[in-house]
N, C-alpha and C positions, 0 to 999 in steps of 0.2 A: 476294297472300296476306302474311301479317304471323304469324311467328313468335319466342314472347318472345324473349329474346338469355340469356335459364336454359336451354330446355329448350334449344338449338345451342350454347352452354355443355359442357351436360349429354352431348350427343349423340356434341360433339368430344374431352369426355375420354371416351368407351365406346371408341374405336376408337383411346383413344395407345398400351395395350397393344401390339397390332399390329405397331403404325406404327411405335413403337422395337424391337421385336423385332429383335435377331439374329438370330433366323434364321427372321423373313420374307426372300427373296429380294426382290432391288432388280423383278422381275417386277411381282410380289406390290404393292407398294410404288408403282409406277409404278399400278397397275391402281385400287388404292384413289382414292391422287390423281384421278384421273379421275372416283371419282365424286363428291369431294366441290370440285372444278372442275366439273364436267357439272351439277351445282348451280343454277349460276348462267345462268337460263334469256334468250335471245338478245329484243330489243324484237320484237312481229308486224314481218314485213316486211323486218327483214335480210337479206340476201344475202349467201355465204359463196362462195368458188370456191379447189379450191386450183388450184396455180401454182408455178412456180419463181425463183426468183433468185440467181443470180451458184451459183449451181449448191446454192440449201438450200431446202426446201420452204417453204414457206410458203404462209398463207392468208390471203385476200384480206376481210376485212369493209366491208357495204354494207350501214351504216342505210336506213332508209327516207327516213328526211330532213336528208340534211348542209349544211350553207354556206358550202363549200372546205376545204383543207389534207389533211394525211394523220395520222394518230397511225402510229405505228410502235411495237412494244407485242414486249415482249422477257418468257417468262412466268420466275412464281416455278418453285419443286423441288428446293437444297439443289444447283440445277446438273447433278441424277442422274434429276428424277423432273419430271411437269410437259411438257406437250406444247402446242400451238398447237391443233388441235382439240379439246382437255380448259377452255384460256382464254377457245373462243369466245364466250361467252355473256357476263363482266367485260369484256371486251375492245366489242362491242357494246353493250354501258351507257354504254364510257366513251365511246366514240368517238361516240356520239348523241350525249351530254353534251356533251363540244367540237367536235360537226360537221363530224364530221371521215369521212373514210372511214379504214377502217384494215387494215394487216401483220402476220402473225404468223410471226414465222419459228422452224422448229423447228430451236434451234442445238442443236448434237450434246453429247450429255449423257457425265459422269462414271456408270460410270469405262471405259467404254467410251474415250469420250475428254480428257482433263484439257487444264484448259488448257497453252497459253493458243489452245486450236482455236474454242471456243465465240465466244469475241475475236474472234478473226480472220478472221471466218465473219461480222461481226455488219457488223462494217469492212466489206470485199468487199459484202455485202445493203449499204447505206446508200451510199457508192461508186460501186455497177454502179444503185441509184434516180434517183441522182445525177446517170450518164450519162444514162441514160433521160427526164433532163427535172423529177424530184423537186425545188420547189423550197423548198429548205433554211427562207426565212422566212418558210411558212407548215406547216413540218412542224416538229414536235413526236413525240418520242421517251420513254419508260414504260414499270414493272416493275416487277415485284411482288417483294419479297424475293433472294434470287437476280438474280433479269432486275434485279429495281432496284437493285442492287451492279453488275451486267452497264451496265446503261445505262450508270451516274456511269463506268466504265470504258474504255466504248466514246468517251461525249463528252475522256474527256484521251486518246486514242489518234484521234478526231480534229484535235483540236486542236495533240497534236505530230504532225500526217503537213501539218502544212497541208489538211484539209479542210473546206468548208464548213457549219460550226455549223448544227443546228435553233433554232427560234426558245427552244423551252423544253425541260427535263425533268420529268417527273413520277416522281416518289419513292414504292411503298407500302412500308413496312414493311421499306426497302434491309436488304441484309446484306450491311453495306458492308462486316466487319472479319475475316474467320478468324483467323487469326494469334491472335489471345485464345481462338479455337473447337480450337489447334490447341494454344494452350496450358492447351486447358483448363479457360480462368478463366473462361467468360463465368461471368456471376449468375442465378441461378434467379429467376422471375418468376411470379402467376398461371396463365398460359397455359394454357387447358385440350387442347391440341395440344401444343407447340415446348416439348421443354427441349434443356438449356442439350447434354446427351447427345446426342441429331443430332445437332445441327449440330458438335460435336466427332469426331461419325465425320463425315460428309458432307465438313468441309473439307478435307483429306489429302488426298478422295481427289479432290476438284479439284483442289488445288497441285503432286502429282506433290513431283516431287524441285525445285518452284522456292520460292523463300524468300517466304512466304505474305504479309508483308507490303509486299509490291511490287505498285507501285498497282496492273497488270493484274491483281491478286487482295485487294484490297485499298486498294480506293479513298480508303477514312480517311487513308493515312499521305500519300500524296500531295499535290500542288501543283494550289488546285482558281483558279490563274490565268487568268482571261478564260474559263470554263466559262456553257453558256448559262446564264439566269435556274432554278428550280429550288421544284416546292412537291410536300412532300411530307407524307407523312399515317403516323402512326405510330400504335404502339397501346399502353396502360400496364400494360397485364399483357405487354406483347412482350421474353419477356430480350433479344429482336434490336431495342431499339428503344434501347441501352445506342448502338447503333450511329448513330443519328440523333444523337447527342452532340457523337459527336467531325467526323461532319457541318459543322455549323453552327460546330461553332468554324474547323476546315478551310476550309470559307467564306468568315467572320468575314474574316477572315485575308488571307485572297484580299483582301475589298472586293465580293465579289459578295451575289445577290437570291437569297434563299432565303426564301418562307414556309413556312413548317412550325408541323401542326396537328398534334396527340396527341388522343386522345380515351382516359380515364381507363372504367378495368372492361371496356372491350375488348378484343381477345385479336387476333395475326401470324394478318396477313393476312383480314380479316374483311371487305373488299371483295367478298372471294371468295361470300355471301351477298344477295349485290347484290340474287335473289328473293323472300328468304322477310326478312329481315331488315332493318326500316326507317331502322337508325342505319345498313346498309351502304348502301342506295340515299341516303341524302342528302348520306351521303363519297362516292358515287361521282359525284355529281348536282357538287360543288360543287369536285371536282379539274378534271373537263373542263369545265366554267365557265373554274377556274383559265389552265387553259390553252389555251384558246378564248382568252382576254384577251391571253397572250401575240403571240398570233398576229396577233390586229386589229393589241394594239400596234406590232408587226412592220413593219407594214405602212403603219403613217403617226405612229407618235412610239415612234423604237427606244430600251428603254433599253440604259445605258450601264454595263459593268460599274462605272466610278466613281462614282458615283452611289449606288449600289446602296446598299437595307441587308438586314441578316437580323430577320427578324418573327416569333412564333412567337404562333400565335393559339391 
């Protein structure tokens, strides 16, 4: 099924007043996000299983055809919204494109849980999976929006704690600089749904009393030396896409590996429309194939950070 992106854009814009309203409680906004994310229908034959890892509820995703490896996917939602159940469809498509199975953790959300709760939960989940036999060389970690920022923060925490790194990171519209939102300095773009006023509300709720420039909250301010190769997708109309420029600069300064593809005239997290938007299907396929290549490269000819380049496509 294909729907013209102009129609999808209009639909997202029509929902923005409710999504942005301070009168709609967080529970109501979580239901709205479940509707948006749930529009991504999984490939036929995908199986889902509920599980618990290190005390964190997760959804295991098993596409009908896999070639090996594991995708750990950290969902978006401003650290306050989104869920493993709501993201099943998108993750199933991405895992199928990468040829892997997947695990989607239901990390604790704000305002009930603030930083560093979600980050520590993800360190615990990943560490438990390693203890249970997960091969980091055939594992990739990916996330969108807040989940993209959390993916970067997790990779940094793993490095700093001497825990084996995954083969690659996948970043979709990563929200990686909450400090500019606390300062209410994020620029306005043409996104049909996301406004800087929204991220300005979400950021302090997650950061709490911590410095929003802490790399665990805003990874763009951290040292990215020694992090796994990254594949990043952003959208030109997304106000959060400015964070990607800072990620590029930080990765370049660390002589890291980054492939960045920016999609003009598209919006924040457009990958979520994978079931109805041709551009989203192509992007998810591209991201999955790129992540798969890092798994295959790890098996045969490892890429070393000191030989890496930052590339934009």
